[in-house]
C-alpha positions, 0 to 999 in steps of 0.5 A: 842225737837225731840218728838215735831218736830216729832209730828209737822211734822205728817201730821194728827196733822198739818191738825187737828190743821189747821182745829181747828184754822179755825173752831175757826175763823169761830165761832168767826166771827159768834159770832161777827155778832150775837152780832153786832147791825143791820143796822143803819141810821145816823141822826142829832138832833138839840137841843137849846144850854143852852144859848138859842141863837143857836141850836147845832147839835148832830149826832146819829145812830138809828136802821132802821125800816121796814117802814119810818113811824116807823123810824119817830116815833123812831126818834121823841121818841129819840128827846123827850129824849133830848141831850146826849152832854153837852151844849145843853138843851132838846127841850121839858120839861120832860114828854111831849109826842107826842100823835098823829103822822100821815102822811097825803097826800102830805107829811104832818106830823101831830104831837100833843103834850101833853098840860099838861106839855107845858101850864100853867108851871111856867117856860116859854116854847118858843113855837115858838122856839120849833116848829121851831126846831121840824120842822127843825129836821123832814124836814132835816132827812125825805125828804118825809115830806114836811110840819109839822103841830104841835098842842098842845092838838089838837089845833093850838097854838096862835089860839083862841080855837073856831075860824073858821077852823084853819086848812086851806090852808092859813096855809098849813094844807090842 
């Protein structure tokens, strides 16, 4: 017992022990900071519930991006993955992709969905509900977007294919 107390009372050993503990804490802090995810932004997704009557909100944290456009593209790709929680269904059928995402002047967002998996399916896709939820998702999370123009395969839905100029001021596209 005397040897231990003598060893501990030695100032050199006590100083080295304190330095080793502080160095270990510093190394541990640096390791945690290196492994921790970068800055994230909290966003909300609305997905239709399984009954189809309402929309369920789901919160997620997405990593920040350099520009708002990059973050918007990340948000849309996360939305295509569908909900995480039970009780909600996917907004679009599996395999649908955003072919074009373009930000126009005045806060207009142009989104073109791939038509192959939306048109001509055995199960019915409620396009009006899909477009309403897509617009709600984007307008809520991105204040700089003022208007969302959604096309399917480059055409506005419910507009004849060769109609006269579907992108007009009346429907908010110009």
